[in-house]
N, C-alpha and C positions, 0 to 999 in steps of 0.2 A: 215459898215458891221452888220449883225444882228446876235445875240448870241439864239441860241435856248435850252430851259432845254428838253429833254426829259423823259419820264417815262411811262415802261414798266410793265404791269399786267400779272398775270399767271391763266387763269380763266378755269374752271375744271367744269364740268358737271356733277351734282351730283342733289339726289332726297332727299327733305327734304317733314315732316308734319308740318303744322303750322295749327291751328283752325281746325283740325279734317279732314283739306284738304291736298291731297298729290300734290307734285309741286316739277317739272323736270326745270330746268335751270341751267345756269352758274351763279358759285358764285366765288366773290376771298376772298380770306383769308389774310389777312394783316397778318406782322410780330407780331404783338401783339396780333393777337386770334380774333378779329373783323373779322365779313366777311360784303360783300355786296351783297345781291342774287338778280339773275335778271340781264339778259345783258342790259337790255333797264334802271335798276335804274343805273348801272358804266356807261353807253352812258351818262344818265342825269345828273350821278355827275360830269362828267369830261369835258363834252363837255357845255353841258348849264352853269351849275354852278360854274366851274370850269376855264372856258376859255380855254381848251385844244382844239386844232387840231387833229382828227385822222391821224393818219397817214399808218398806216395799220392793219389789223387783220388776223392774222397766224394761221390755224388749224395745230395742232401739233402733234395729238394723233387721232385715228382712232378705232373706234368697229363697228365690223359688226351689221348689222340688221338682221331681216328674210328678207328671197331672198339672191339677191348679192349686196342689197346697204350699206352704209354705215355713222356713225353720227361723226363728230368731237366730241372726249368727251374733251379735251383742247385745249385751246385757247389762243396764244400770243398777246397780244392789245400795238399799237405801240403810245403811243400822245406825242405829243410836245405844246409847246407856247413861246411866245419870251420873251427872259432873261432880266429880269427888274433888272437893279444893283442899 
């Protein structure tokens, strides 16, 4: 029987400035205060480098945009990988 290890990440849509440029993307802030900025960087760290599989990305919060559209301002990403004994 296969056993799986799961990891849940909470991503928030944030705006930050670096090198005189303004960015808006999803950010993970870990318990130790470190941050991983950018949805692409999060996916790369877990899918490519970490050997995790993406189970689901769930939009968990929304904010309105001009007109009648909305954007997800928080996401929950669930990853899994085979548990190695």
